C-alpha positions as CSV (number, residue, x, y, z in Angstrom):
1,X,47.1,72.7,59.0
2,X,49.4,70.4,57.0
3,X,51.3,73.5,55.7
4,X,51.7,74.9,59.2
5,X,53.1,71.5,60.4
6,X,55.6,71.4,57.5
7,X,56.7,75.0,58.2
8,X,57.2,74.2,61.9
9,X,59.4,71.2,61.0
10,X,61.4,73.2,58.5
11,X,61.9,76.0,61.1
12,X,63.0,73.5,63.7
13,X,65.5,71.9,61.3
14,X,67.0,75.3,60.4
15,X,67.3,76.2,64.1
16,X,69.0,72.9,64.9
17,X,71.4,73.4,62.1
18,X,72.5,76.9,63.2
19,X,74.7,75.9,66.2
20,X,76.5,73.5,63.9
21,X,77.3,76.4,61.4
22,X,78.4,78.6,64.3
23,X,80.7,76.0,65.8
24,X,82.4,75.7,62.4
25,X,83.1,79.4,62.1
26,X,86.8,80.4,62.0
27,X,86.1,82.8,64.9
28,X,84.8,80.0,67.2
29,X,87.3,78.8,69.8
30,X,87.3,76.0,72.4
31,X,90.3,75.7,74.7
32,X,91.0,73.2,77.4
33,X,93.3,74.0,80.4
34,X,96.1,71.8,79.1
35,X,96.3,73.8,75.9
36,X,97.1,77.1,77.6
37,X,100.6,78.4,77.1
38,X,101.8,80.1,80.3
39,X,104.4,82.9,80.1
40,X,106.0,85.3,82.5
41,X,104.2,88.7,83.0
42,X,106.6,91.7,83.0
43,X,103.9,94.0,84.3
44,X,103.4,92.0,87.5
45,X,105.9,91.1,90.3
46,X,108.0,88.0,89.7
47,X,106.2,84.6,89.9
48,X,103.0,85.4,88.0
49,X,102.3,83.6,84.8
50,X,99.7,84.5,82.1
51,X,98.0,82.6,79.3
52,X,96.3,84.7,76.6
53,X,93.1,83.1,75.4
54,X,91.6,86.0,73.4
55,X,93.0,89.4,72.6
56,X,95.3,91.3,72.6
57,X,94.3,93.3,75.7
58,X,96.0,96.5,74.6
59,X,93.7,97.0,71.6
60,X,90.0,98.1,71.4
61,X,88.8,94.5,71.2
62,X,87.5,91.8,73.5
63,X,90.2,90.0,75.6
64,X,90.4,87.0,77.9
65,X,93.4,85.8,79.7
66,X,94.3,83.7,82.8
67,X,96.8,84.6,85.5
68,X,98.4,82.0,87.7
69,X,99.9,83.2,91.0
70,X,102.1,81.2,93.4
71,X,101.4,80.9,97.1
72,X,102.0,84.1,99.1
73,X,101.9,86.4,96.1
74,X,101.1,90.1,96.4
75,X,100.0,92.6,93.7
76,X,100.5,96.2,94.9
77,X,97.7,98.8,94.5
78,X,97.1,99.5,90.8
79,X,94.3,100.5,88.4
80,X,93.2,99.8,84.8
81,X,91.9,102.1,82.1
82,X,89.1,99.7,81.3
83,X,86.7,97.6,83.3
84,X,88.2,94.4,84.7
85,X,86.1,91.3,85.1
86,X,87.8,88.6,87.3
87,X,86.6,85.1,87.8
88,X,88.5,82.8,90.3
89,X,89.2,79.5,88.6
90,X,91.1,77.9,91.5
91,X,92.5,78.8,94.9
92,X,91.5,81.9,96.9
93,X,92.1,85.4,95.5
94,X,92.0,88.1,98.1
95,X,91.1,91.5,96.7
96,X,90.7,94.9,98.2
97,X,90.3,98.6,97.2
98,X,92.6,101.4,98.1
99,X,95.9,103.1,97.5
100,X,98.1,100.5,99.1
101,X,98.0,96.8,99.8
102,X,96.4,96.1,103.2
103,X,95.6,92.4,103.8
104,X,93.1,93.3,106.5
105,X,91.0,95.2,104.0
106,X,90.4,92.4,101.4
107,X,87.6,89.9,100.6
108,X,88.5,86.3,100.0
109,X,87.2,85.1,96.7
110,X,87.1,81.3,96.3
111,X,86.8,79.3,93.0
112,X,83.7,80.5,91.1
113,X,83.7,84.0,92.7
114,X,83.6,87.1,90.5
115,X,84.9,90.6,91.0
116,X,84.2,93.5,88.7
117,X,86.4,96.6,89.0
118,X,85.4,99.8,87.3
119,X,88.0,101.7,85.3
120,X,90.5,103.6,87.4
121,X,89.5,101.9,90.7
122,X,92.6,101.5,92.8
123,X,92.8,97.9,94.0
124,X,95.2,95.2,95.2
125,X,95.3,91.5,95.7
126,X,97.2,88.6,97.4
127,X,97.2,84.9,97.7
128,X,98.0,82.3,100.4
129,X,98.0,79.3,97.9
130,X,98.5,78.9,94.2
131,X,95.6,80.7,92.6
132,X,94.3,81.0,89.0
133,X,92.0,83.8,87.8
134,X,90.5,84.6,84.5
135,X,90.3,88.3,83.4
136,X,88.1,89.5,80.6
137,X,86.8,92.7,79.2
138,X,87.2,95.1,76.3
139,X,90.4,96.9,75.7
140,X,92.5,98.8,75.6
141,X,93.5,97.4,79.0
142,X,96.7,97.9,81.0
143,X,98.0,97.9,84.5
144,X,99.1,101.2,86.1
145,X,100.6,101.1,89.6
146,X,99.4,103.7,92.2
147,X,103.0,103.9,93.5
148,X,105.3,104.0,90.5
149,X,108.1,102.3,92.6
150,X,105.9,99.2,92.7
151,X,106.0,98.8,88.9
152,X,108.3,95.9,88.0
153,X,108.8,97.3,84.5
154,X,110.7,100.2,86.1
155,X,113.2,98.0,87.9
């Protein structure tokens, strides 16, 4: 009985120590919003800003980034080669599916909402107020516009 008690205590101490070891790992990361570095996004219409948290998104690895959109922002219909997980951090992000942006065919996603778009799903989005979303998945990930004329990289 005494040996079982000692083994239980040792197991508990080992388990309690594990998170400490994980938190000290070089791969472990903690980021607060004020530490994000926002940059322009050439693949989106003017006004969007991005902050890469984990990545890069264009390689076969996990990625996480945030996008900040100004009020009255529109993202034309597009698709991605990999699954897209979107979490709304602040504001309201209106998303819909289809080949062209139609504000009457969207769902308003408020802070805390989640959208998951399967690869190659044509979709679009817009905002009425400043909105921040977080996107994560496994790359390679990219944005491809349904109508090539909508791609700001071609202008």
